N, C-alpha and C positions, 0 to 999 in steps of 0.2 A: 425520425430521430434527429436531434440537433447535433451538429458536428462540434467538437471541442474547439475553443478559441485557439488561434495560432500562438506558438510559443513566444513570438516576438511582440505580442500584444502588451500594452502597458496596463491593461485592466485585468490581469490575471490575479486571482486570489486562490489561496490554498488552505487546506485543512488537514490536520493529522489526527487520525483516530488510532489510539494505541490500546490494544486489548491485552490485559494481563489476567493471570489466574493460574490455577493449578493445572498440571498435566491432565489431559482428558476432560477438561471442563467445557470444551466446545468453542474455544476461541477461533480456531481455523474455520469451523463450520459457520459460525456467525459472520466472520470476515468475508467468506466466499459468498454467502447469501446477501450481505450488504453490498458487496461489489457488484453483483448482478443487478440489484435494485437500482443502484446509482447509475450504472451504465445504461439501463433502460431509459432513464431520464435525460441521457445525453452527457452525463458528467464523465470527465476523463478520470480514471481510477487506476492507481498503481498499488498492488498489494505486495508487500515485502515481508517475507518470513524471517524470523529471528536467525535461522541457520545461515541465510545468505548474508545477513549483517555481520555475524561473527566471522564468517569466512573472509569477507572483505577486510575486516579489521586485522585478522591474523596475517593475511597476505601483505598488507601495508606495513605491518610490524616485522615481517620476515619470519613469522612463526607458522610452520606448516604442520 
């Protein structure tokens, strides 16, 4: 397995894949499966759920 490039590398490229759809449509299932496949190829992957995004925004706005 290939190690991800160092964070200070000047040749880093990124991609965002945003899954949208109805509740229960399989977005999380698809995201988890894709993350596993990409990690097998040596890609650095970060999966962020919507709940963590909204919590961070609320915290920064002072809304709890």
